[in-house]
C-alpha positions as CSV (number, residue, x, y, z in Angstrom):
1,M,-28.6,-26.9,12.9
2,A,-25.9,-25.8,15.4
3,D,-26.9,-23.5,18.2
4,L,-27.5,-19.9,17.2
5,T,-24.9,-17.3,18.2
6,A,-24.2,-13.7,17.5
7,D,-22.3,-14.9,14.5
8,S,-25.2,-16.7,13.0
9,T,-26.8,-15.1,10.0
10,I,-30.2,-13.4,10.2
11,Y,-31.3,-16.0,7.6
12,D,-30.3,-18.8,9.9
13,L,-32.0,-17.1,12.9
14,L,-35.3,-16.8,11.0
15,Q,-35.1,-20.4,9.7
16,A,-34.5,-21.7,13.2
17,K,-36.8,-19.3,15.1
18,P,-39.5,-17.7,12.8
19,E,-40.9,-16.1,16.0
20,A,-37.7,-14.0,16.1
21,T,-39.4,-11.7,13.6
22,E,-41.4,-10.0,16.3
23,A,-38.3,-9.2,18.4
24,L,-36.5,-7.9,15.3
25,F,-39.4,-5.6,14.5
26,K,-39.5,-4.3,18.1
27,F,-35.9,-3.1,17.5
28,G,-36.9,-1.4,14.2
29,M,-35.1,-4.0,12.2
30,G,-36.8,-5.0,8.9
31,C,-34.5,-8.0,8.5
32,V,-37.3,-10.3,7.3
33,G,-37.6,-8.8,3.8
34,C,-34.0,-7.5,3.6
35,A,-31.8,-9.1,0.9
36,I,-28.7,-8.6,3.1
37,A,-30.2,-10.9,5.8
38,R,-28.9,-14.0,4.0
39,G,-25.3,-13.1,4.7
40,E,-25.4,-10.6,7.6
41,T,-24.8,-11.9,11.1
42,I,-26.8,-11.0,14.1
43,R,-23.7,-9.1,15.4
44,E,-23.4,-7.1,12.2
45,A,-27.1,-6.3,12.1
46,A,-27.0,-5.0,15.7
47,E,-24.0,-2.8,14.9
48,A,-25.6,-1.5,11.7
49,H,-28.8,-0.6,13.6
50,G,-27.0,0.8,16.6
51,I,-28.5,-1.8,18.9
52,P,-26.6,-3.1,21.9
53,L,-25.7,-6.7,21.0
54,A,-26.4,-8.2,24.5
55,E,-29.8,-6.6,24.5
56,L,-30.7,-8.0,21.1
57,L,-29.4,-11.5,21.9
58,N,-31.4,-11.5,25.1
59,A,-34.6,-10.5,23.2
60,L,-33.9,-13.3,20.7
61,G,-33.2,-15.9,23.5
62,I,-29.6,-16.4,22.4
63,K,-26.8,-16.9,24.9
64,E,-23.7,-14.7,24.4
């Protein structure tokens, strides 16, 4: 798999880094069980939840 970016899907994130679930939950994101996660990018999820993208990426260990 290619490196994860803000434009990777939540599904790809969770496949590559299952431990990311904990960081998502800390931000109040229930992405693990969400059907939208298959097609929604990390960037889109941050916007939808009103979370600063840079803060989320940092928590997930993803470089901008």
